[in-house]
C-alpha positions in Angstrom: 117.7 93.8 136.2 117.8 91.9 138.6 114.3 90.5 140.8 114.6 92.4 143.5 115.3 95.7 141.3 112.7 95.5 139.0 109.8 94.0 142.0 111.4 97.4 144.4 110.8 99.8 141.0 107.0 97.9 140.6 106.4 99.4 144.2 107.7 102.3 144.0 105.8 103.0 141.2 102.3 102.2 142.7 103.2 103.9 145.5 103.9 106.8 142.9 100.6 106.4 141.1 98.7 105.8 144.1 99.8 109.6 145.8 99.3 111.2 142.1 95.4 109.7 142.3 94.5 109.8 145.5 96.5 113.0 147.1 96.3 115.1 144.0 93.2 113.6 142.4 90.7 111.9 144.2 90.9 115.0 147.4 90.4 117.8 145.2 87.5 115.8 143.5 85.7 115.3 147.1 86.7 118.8 147.4 84.2 119.5 144.5 81.6 117.5 145.5 79.5 120.9 146.1 79.2 121.1 142.4 77.3 117.5 142.2 79.8 116.2 139.7 81.2 112.4 140.2 84.9 111.7 139.0 83.5 110.2 136.3 81.0 112.9 134.9 84.5 114.9 135.8 86.3 112.7 133.3 84.1 112.7 130.4 84.0 116.8 130.8 87.9 116.8 131.0 87.6 114.4 128.0 85.6 116.8 126.0 87.5 120.0 127.2 90.5 118.3 126.1 89.3 117.7 122.5 86.8 120.5 121.5 84.1 118.4 121.3 83.6 114.2 121.3 80.6 111.9 120.8 78.8 110.1 123.2 80.7 107.0 121.9 84.8 108.0 121.8 83.5 109.5 125.8 82.3 105.9 126.3 85.3 104.6 125.0 87.8 106.8 126.4 86.2 106.7 129.7 85.9 102.6 129.5 82.4 102.8 130.2 79.0 101.8 128.5 77.3 104.3 125.7 74.3 104.5 127.9 77.0 105.1 131.1 78.0 107.9 128.9 74.6 109.3 127.5 73.5 109.9 131.5 76.8 111.5 132.3 76.4 114.0 129.5 73.0 114.7 130.8 74.1 115.1 134.0 76.9 117.2 132.4 74.4 119.2 129.8 72.2 119.7 133.3 74.8 121.7 135.0 75.9 123.8 131.8 79.2 122.1 131.5 78.5 121.0 128.0 76.5 121.6 125.2 74.7 118.1 122.8 74.4 119.7 119.3 74.4 117.5 115.8 77.5 116.4 114.4 78.4 118.5 111.1 79.4 115.0 109.3 77.0 113.1 110.4 73.6 114.4 111.3 72.4 111.2 113.7 75.2 111.3 115.8 75.3 114.0 118.9 78.5 116.5 119.2 79.2 117.1 123.0 81.2 120.2 123.1 82.2 121.9 126.6 80.9 125.9 127.6 82.9 128.3 129.1 81.8 127.2 132.1 83.0 123.6 131.3 86.1 124.5 130.1 86.7 126.8 133.3 86.1 123.9 135.7 88.6 121.8 133.9 91.2 124.3 134.0 90.6 125.2 137.8 91.0 121.4 138.5 94.1 121.2 136.6 95.8 124.3 138.3 95.0 123.2 141.5 96.3 119.5 141.0 99.2 121.5 139.9 98.9 123.6 143.0 99.1 120.9 144.9 102.0 118.7 143.1 104.1 121.9 143.4 103.6 121.5 147.6 104.9 117.9 147.2 107.7 119.0 145.1 108.8 121.9 147.0 109.4 119.3 149.7 111.7 118.2 148.3 115.6 119.0 147.8 115.9 120.4 144.0 118.5 117.5 143.2 115.9 115.2 144.2 113.2 117.2 142.0 115.5 117.0 139.0 116.6 114.1 139.3 112.3 112.6 139.9 111.7 114.5 136.2 115.1 113.1 134.7 114.1 109.7 136.0 110.4 110.6 134.9 111.7 111.6 131.7 113.6 108.5 130.8 110.5 106.5 132.1 108.3 108.2 129.8 110.2 107.9 126.9 111.2 104.0 127.2 107.1 103.2 127.8 106.3 105.5 124.7 108.4 104.4 122.4 106.1 105.3 119.7 106.9 109.5 119.4 103.0 109.6 117.9 101.8 108.7 121.2 103.5 112.3 122.4 102.1 114.1 119.6 99.2 115.3 122.4 101.7 117.0 124.8 102.0 120.8 124.3 106.1 121.5 123.9 105.4 125.3 126.0 103.5 123.9 128.9 104.1 120.3 128.7 100.2 119.8 129.5 98.7 116.6 127.5 96.3 118.1 125.3 95.8 121.5 127.3 92.5 123.1 127.1 93.9 127.0 127.7 97.0 126.6 125.8 97.0 128.9 122.1 100.6 127.4 121.3 99.1 124.1 121.6 96.5 124.3 119.6 98.4 126.3 116.6 100.8 123.4 117.3 97.7 120.9 116.8 96.8 122.3 113.8 99.7 122.4 112.1 100.2 118.7 112.8 96.6 118.4 111.2 97.6 119.9 108.2 101.3 118.8 107.8 102.6 121.8 107.7 106.2 122.5 108.7 106.9 123.8 111.9 109.2 126.0 111.0 110.4 129.0 113.7 108.3 127.0 116.0 110.0 126.8 120.1 
């Protein structure tokens, strides 16, 4: 690959990433400040909601923060009644964080708003440009994630990663965990 091509691709991917993060995520979170949640708390809530339950240690690792920082995030989310802290069944010394209905609803609301913002951008593009973008992103993801297990968390129905409100994904994930053949699945 020519030097100028990879350099240009790097600049474009940087711009694309910045647009996604700033326009579709940060602006949305600023609008949600009335809930009194920080971006880190929203990320922690999303982590828990996507998995159904999580330990504080897993939250800290996923977000790249210290254990005490994760404890504070969980405490604030629990105060806002977005998560519940319980005792892990496997190890009573560990706490288990689960989302409340309000927590899952907030994550779903944030996702839907992000999707609506993305749709507005995509609708401003020509149909051929949209199709080329999708094909290009699929090729990029395929090349970047050569290990097909990296896509195990992708719902084949809605294409969301670890969706919180998708019955198809939950069924597919259960089949994968149980190693049941997925005959007849979409």
